[in-house]
C-alpha positions in Angstrom: -36.8 21.0 -59.7 -34.4 21.0 -56.7 -34.2 24.0 -54.8 -30.6 26.0 -54.9 -29.1 26.2 -51.8 -26.3 28.6 -51.4 -23.3 27.8 -49.1 -20.6 30.3 -48.3 -17.5 28.8 -47.0 -13.9 29.4 -46.1 -11.4 29.7 -43.5 -11.7 32.1 -40.5 -11.5 35.8 -41.5 -12.1 35.0 -44.8 -14.7 37.5 -45.7 -17.7 35.1 -45.7 -20.4 37.2 -43.7 -20.0 40.4 -45.6 -20.3 38.2 -49.0 -23.5 36.7 -47.5 -25.2 39.7 -46.6 -24.4 41.5 -49.8 -25.6 38.3 -51.7 -28.7 38.0 -49.9 -29.6 41.7 -50.5 -29.2 40.8 -54.1 -31.3 37.6 -54.6 -33.7 37.6 -52.0 -32.4 35.6 -49.3 -32.4 34.6 -45.5 -28.8 33.5 -44.1 -28.3 30.4 -41.9 -25.4 30.8 -39.8 -23.0 27.3 -39.6 -20.6 28.5 -36.9 -20.3 26.2 -34.2 -19.6 28.9 -31.6 -22.2 31.6 -32.9 -25.0 29.4 -31.7 -23.9 30.5 -28.1 -25.8 33.3 -26.3 -23.0 36.0 -24.7 -20.0 35.2 -26.5 -19.9 37.4 -29.4 -16.4 39.2 -29.6 -14.2 36.0 -29.7 -16.5 34.1 -32.3 -17.0 37.0 -34.8 -20.3 36.9 -34.2 -22.2 39.4 -36.8 -24.0 42.5 -35.6 -27.1 43.9 -36.3 -25.3 46.6 -38.2 -23.4 43.8 -40.2 -26.7 42.1 -40.7 -28.3 45.2 -42.8 -31.8 43.9 -42.3 -30.9 40.9 -43.6 -32.6 37.8 -41.4 -29.9 35.5 -39.5 -30.9 32.2 -38.1 -28.7 29.8 -35.9 -27.5 32.6 -33.7 -27.7 33.2 -29.9 -30.2 29.8 -29.5 -28.3 28.2 -26.7 -26.5 29.1 -23.6 -22.9 28.2 -23.0 -23.9 25.5 -20.4 -26.1 23.9 -23.0 -24.8 20.8 -25.3 -25.8 21.0 -29.1 -24.2 18.4 -31.4 -23.9 18.2 -35.1 -26.9 16.1 -35.4 -29.0 19.2 -34.0 -27.6 21.8 -36.1 -28.6 19.2 -39.4 -31.7 18.8 -38.3 -32.7 22.3 -37.3 -30.9 23.4 -40.3 -33.4 21.6 -42.5 -36.1 23.0 -40.8 -35.0 26.5 -41.1 -34.5 25.7 -45.0 -37.8 24.6 -45.8 -39.5 27.4 -43.7 -37.5 30.0 -46.0 -38.4 28.3 -48.9 -41.8 28.2 -48.2 -41.8 31.9 -47.9 -40.5 32.3 -51.5 -36.9 33.5 -50.3 -33.5 32.3 -51.2 -31.2 30.0 -48.9 -27.6 31.1 -48.0 -25.7 28.7 -45.3 -22.6 30.8 -44.3 -20.2 29.7 -42.0 -16.7 27.7 -41.2 -17.6 24.9 -39.5 -16.7 22.3 -42.1 -18.7 19.5 -40.2 -21.8 21.7 -39.5 -21.5 22.1 -43.5 -21.2 18.7 -44.3 -23.7 17.2 -42.6 -26.0 19.2 -44.2 -24.9 18.9 -47.6 -24.0 15.4 -47.6 -27.1 14.4 -45.3 -25.0 12.8 -42.9 -26.4 10.0 -41.0 -26.0 10.3 -37.1 -27.1 7.5 -35.7 -26.2 6.6 -32.4 -26.7 3.0 -32.5 -22.7 2.7 -32.2 -21.9 4.3 -29.4 -19.8 2.8 -26.8 -20.7 4.5 -23.5 -18.2 2.4 -21.3 -15.6 3.2 -24.0 -16.7 7.0 -24.0 -16.3 6.9 -20.4 -12.7 5.3 -20.5 -11.2 7.8 -22.8 -12.6 10.9 -21.2 -11.3 9.6 -17.7 -8.0 8.9 -19.8 -8.0 12.2 -20.8 -8.1 13.8 -17.4 -5.7 11.6 -16.2 -3.3 11.9 -18.8 -4.4 14.9 -21.0 -6.4 15.5 -24.2 -3.2 15.3 -26.7 -2.7 12.0 -25.0 -6.0 10.8 -26.0 -5.4 12.7 -29.5 -2.1 10.6 -30.2 -4.0 7.2 -29.8 -5.9 8.5 -32.5 -3.2 9.8 -34.9 -1.9 6.1 -34.8 -4.9 4.1 -35.4 -6.1 7.0 -37.8 -4.0 9.9 -39.0 -6.2 11.1 -41.9 -9.0 11.9 -39.6 -6.6 13.4 -36.9 -5.1 16.0 -39.7 -8.8 17.5 -39.5 -9.7 17.2 -35.8 -7.9 19.4 -33.1 -6.3 17.8 -30.0 -8.3 19.4 -28.0 -11.3 18.6 -29.6 -12.0 15.7 -27.2 -15.6 15.1 -28.2 -14.8 14.3 -31.7 -11.2 12.5 -31.0 -13.4 10.2 -28.9 -16.1 9.7 -31.2 -13.6 8.9 -34.1 -11.9 6.4 -31.5 -15.4 5.2 -31.0 -16.1 4.6 -34.6 -12.8 2.5 -35.3 -13.6 0.2 -32.1 -17.2 -0.4 -32.8 -17.1 -0.6 -36.8 -13.5 -2.1 -37.5 -12.8 0.7 -39.7 -11.2 4.4 -39.3 -13.6 7.2 -39.2 -12.1 8.4 -42.6 -12.9 5.4 -44.4 -16.3 5.4 -42.6 -16.8 8.9 -43.9 -15.7 8.0 -47.5 -18.0 4.8 -47.7 -20.8 7.4 -46.1 -19.9 10.1 -49.3 -20.3 7.3 -52.2 -23.5 5.9 -50.7 -24.6 9.7 -51.1 -23.7 9.6 -54.4 -26.9 7.8 -55.9 -29.1 9.3 -53.3 -31.5 11.7 -54.9 -31.1 14.5 -52.3 -34.1 17.2 -52.1 -31.6 20.3 -52.3 -29.1 20.9 -54.8 -26.1 22.6 -52.8 -24.0 25.1 -54.5 -20.6 25.9 -52.1 -18.5 28.8 -52.6 -15.3 28.8 -51.3 -13.5 32.5 -50.4 -9.6 31.3 -51.2 -6.7 33.8 -50.1 -3.5 33.6 -50.4 -2.1 32.0 -47.0 0.0 34.8 -46.5 -2.7 37.5 -46.9 -5.0 35.5 -45.0 -2.5 35.4 -41.8 -2.4 38.7 -42.1 -6.3 39.1 -42.0 -6.2 36.8 -39.1 -3.8 39.0 -37.1 -5.6 42.0 -37.6 -9.0 40.6 -36.7 -7.3 39.4 -33.7 -6.2 43.0 -32.4 -9.6 44.0 -33.4 -11.2 41.7 -31.1 -8.7 42.6 -28.4 -9.2 46.3 -28.8 -13.2 45.6 -28.7 -13.0 43.7 -25.2 -11.8 40.1 -25.8 -10.1 39.7 -22.8 -13.1 40.5 -20.9 -15.3 38.2 -22.9 -13.0 35.4 -22.0 -12.6 36.4 -18.0 -16.4 35.8 -18.0 -16.5 32.2 -19.6 -12.8 31.8 -17.2 -15.1 32.4 -14.1 -17.9 30.4 -15.1 -15.8 27.4 -13.9 -17.6 25.3 -16.7 -16.2 21.7 -17.4 -13.2 21.3 -19.3 -14.8 19.6 -22.2 -17.3 22.1 -22.3 -17.6 23.7 -26.0 -16.7 27.2 -24.9 -13.8 26.2 -22.8 -12.3 25.0 -26.0 -12.9 27.2 -28.0 -10.2 29.3 -29.7 -10.2 32.9 -28.6 -11.0 32.1 -25.0 -9.0 29.3 -23.5 -5.8 30.9 -24.9 -6.2 33.9 -22.0 -6.6 31.1 -19.5 -2.7 31.2 -18.4 -2.8 35.0 -18.7 -6.0 35.0 -15.9 -3.7 32.1 -13.9 -0.8 34.0 -13.9 1.1 31.7 -15.8 1.7 34.1 -18.6 1.6 37.4 -20.2 -1.1 39.3 -21.7 1.0 39.9 -25.0 1.8 35.9 -25.2 -1.5 34.8 -25.1 -2.3 37.4 -27.7 0.5 35.9 -29.8 -0.6 32.4 -29.1 -4.3 33.5 -29.9 -2.9 34.3 -33.5 -1.0 31.4 -33.9 -3.8 28.9 -33.0 -6.5 30.9 -35.6 -3.7 30.6 -38.0 -3.7 26.9 -37.4 -7.3 26.6 -37.3 -7.6 28.4 -40.6 -5.8 25.9 -42.0 -7.3 23.0 -40.5 -10.4 24.7 -42.3 -9.1 25.0 -45.7 -8.0 21.0 -45.5 -11.8 20.1 -44.9 -13.0 22.6 -47.5 -11.0 21.4 -50.3 -11.0 17.6 -49.5 -14.1 16.9 -48.0 -16.6 19.1 -50.4 -17.2 19.6 -53.9 -16.5 23.8 -53.8 -16.5 26.4 -56.2 -13.8 28.9 -55.6 -13.9 32.6 -55.5 -11.1 34.7 -55.9 -10.4 36.5 -52.7 -8.5 39.0 -54.1 -11.6 40.7 -55.7 -14.2 43.0 -54.3 -16.9 41.8 -52.5 -19.6 43.0 -55.5 -17.7 41.1 -57.9 -17.8 38.2 -56.2 -21.4 38.7 -55.5 -21.9 38.8 -59.3 -19.5 35.7 -60.0 -21.8 33.7 -57.5 -25.1 35.0 -59.3 -23.6 34.2 -62.9 -22.5 30.8 -61.4 -26.1 30.0 -60.3 -27.6 30.6 -63.3 -25.1 28.1 -65.1 -25.6 25.3 -62.3 
């Protein structure tokens, strides 16, 4: 019998962490974080990293495993995540994967192939230079022209993913979105080792945006600006993941004396809301999800998941 792996997903500020911890206490589980920013040490407030108190004694994996200057790919996440799943199951515990990074979730659930044989380093260098000369948005618009579907779920400042999507088109002759669709079709007939049940916390858009705005205010109160300044003063390269992360780059104009702190906070709220919308698009279009009613209390959602697990 396949091992059931529970995934709790949803946009930022939807309540994933708290729900995962409550469920883990009920079903004797450990949690694997699927958040592309929480893997980095030293950036805690802007990433809404789970605290020791919030963990409530539940073991969490894939948190604080890299320095901000380290490179970490989706393929790295997939490989380590599978190892963690096997280790947790070998100790007779259940597994909960919790996070909002859609590509991380898809990589594991769909057993994505990250074969590097089609990497075109010369073309990659060309696009990186083009971004420096003309801006990230210029390169993003190139993707938008040839693969608007992929551009919908890739942020214009996520240069690595934009370039990778353009690489796939150049080397395979097909868009990344079509490439992914073919890969998903292939996987339909593949006997995966695990049975993934993906639960999506669904909130009314207005309510979610209210939660996001409130969370940003709490982050600022807790010292987010100082944390962003720490990243800014590291003088990391512009394509560094942490330099591009929502929650930090929005404050850079303030540090440069180009904008007010209040405007930067408003910008952060706006960018976070936009990110939440992209997360929603990814989860609803890319994965076979089971909806959870965000209006319900945490305890009710735990019971809903347990009942669903028993019926699947």
